[in-house]
C-alpha positions as CSV (number, residue, x, y, z in Angstrom):
1,M,6.2,16.5,4.9
2,S,4.0,15.0,7.6
3,L,0.4,16.4,7.8
4,F,-0.1,15.8,11.4
5,T,1.0,17.9,14.4
6,G,0.9,17.2,18.1
7,Q,-0.1,13.8,19.4
8,E,0.4,11.5,16.4
9,T,2.6,9.1,18.2
10,G,-0.6,7.2,19.1
11,R,-0.6,6.0,15.5
12,D,2.2,3.6,16.1
13,T,1.2,2.5,19.6
14,G,-2.5,2.4,19.3
15,Q,-5.3,3.7,17.1
16,L,-7.1,5.4,20.0
17,G,-4.4,8.0,20.5
18,F,-4.1,8.6,16.8
19,R,-7.9,9.1,16.4
20,R,-7.9,11.6,19.2
21,S,-5.1,13.6,17.5
22,V,-7.1,13.6,14.2
23,F,-10.2,14.9,15.8
24,G,-8.6,17.0,18.6
25,K,-7.1,20.4,18.5
26,A,-3.7,19.0,17.6
27,G,-5.2,17.2,14.5
28,I,-4.9,17.8,10.8
29,D,-3.8,21.0,9.3
30,T,-6.7,21.3,6.9
31,S,-5.3,24.3,5.1
32,Q,-3.0,21.9,3.1
33,F,-6.1,20.2,1.6
34,K,-7.0,22.4,-1.3
35,A,-7.6,22.1,-5.0
36,G,-4.4,21.4,-6.9
37,A,-2.4,20.0,-3.9
38,T,-0.9,16.5,-4.5
39,F,-0.4,13.8,-2.0
40,A,1.0,10.2,-2.2
41,R,1.4,7.0,-0.4
42,T,3.2,3.7,-1.1
43,G,1.1,0.7,-0.8
44,A,1.5,-3.1,-1.1
45,R,4.1,-4.3,-3.6
46,D,5.6,-0.8,-3.8
47,V,2.6,0.6,-5.7
48,V,2.7,4.4,-5.4
49,E,-0.8,5.9,-5.3
50,T,-0.9,9.6,-6.1
51,A,-3.9,11.9,-5.3
52,K,-4.3,15.3,-6.9
53,I,-7.1,17.2,-5.1
54,I,-9.9,18.4,-7.4
55,S,-12.1,19.9,-4.7
56,V,-12.9,19.7,-1.0
57,H,-16.6,20.0,0.0
58,K,-18.5,19.8,3.3
59,H,-21.4,17.5,2.8
60,A,-24.7,17.2,4.8
61,G,-23.9,16.5,8.4
62,G,-20.8,18.6,8.3
63,V,-18.4,15.9,7.1
64,S,-15.7,17.3,4.7
65,H,-14.9,15.2,1.7
66,V,-12.0,15.3,-0.7
67,H,-12.6,14.7,-4.5
68,Y,-9.4,13.7,-6.1
69,A,-7.8,12.3,-9.3
70,C,-6.1,8.9,-8.5
71,R,-3.0,7.7,-10.3
72,L,-1.3,4.3,-9.6
73,Q,2.3,3.6,-10.5
74,H,4.4,0.4,-10.2
75,A,7.8,0.2,-11.9
76,S,7.2,1.5,-15.4
77,R,3.5,1.0,-15.4
78,V,1.1,3.9,-14.8
79,L,-2.7,3.7,-14.5
80,E,-4.9,6.8,-14.4
81,A,-7.5,5.4,-12.0
82,G,-9.9,8.3,-12.3
83,P,-11.7,10.5,-9.8
84,R,-12.5,9.2,-6.3
85,T,-13.9,10.7,-3.1
86,L,-12.9,10.1,0.5
87,A,-13.8,11.7,3.8
88,L,-11.2,14.3,4.7
89,Q,-10.0,12.3,7.8
90,T,-9.7,9.1,5.8
91,F,-7.8,10.9,3.0
92,A,-5.4,12.4,5.5
93,E,-4.8,9.0,7.1
94,R,-4.2,7.4,3.8
95,F,-2.2,10.1,2.0
96,D,0.2,11.3,4.7
97,T,2.9,12.8,2.4
98,Q,2.3,16.0,0.5
99,L,4.3,16.4,-2.7
100,S,5.9,19.6,-4.0
101,D,5.0,20.8,-7.5
102,A,8.3,19.4,-8.8
103,Q,7.7,15.9,-7.2
104,A,4.1,15.8,-8.5
105,A,5.2,16.5,-12.1
106,R,7.2,13.3,-12.2
């Protein structure tokens, strides 16, 4: 499930259009970023990085941050990488696939 709505096509053709969609009215559906939600991305060498949101906070200056538990998996190896924090925009750009409860349990 893609987290972006509207003008995301700029992501493939140029970062400027993508950034406008993230910060504009047609940006991120922030209601999906709540404690307990799980997101994933596939990185280099087919490493799957899974992020389970612990909390979302708005810090000084009004920037929202996502605190999450990180898990890395490659083939049969799994590493619980511990808690991490990213700005909401960065988190949404990195983890663009939300997992269902059944997918997250795997």
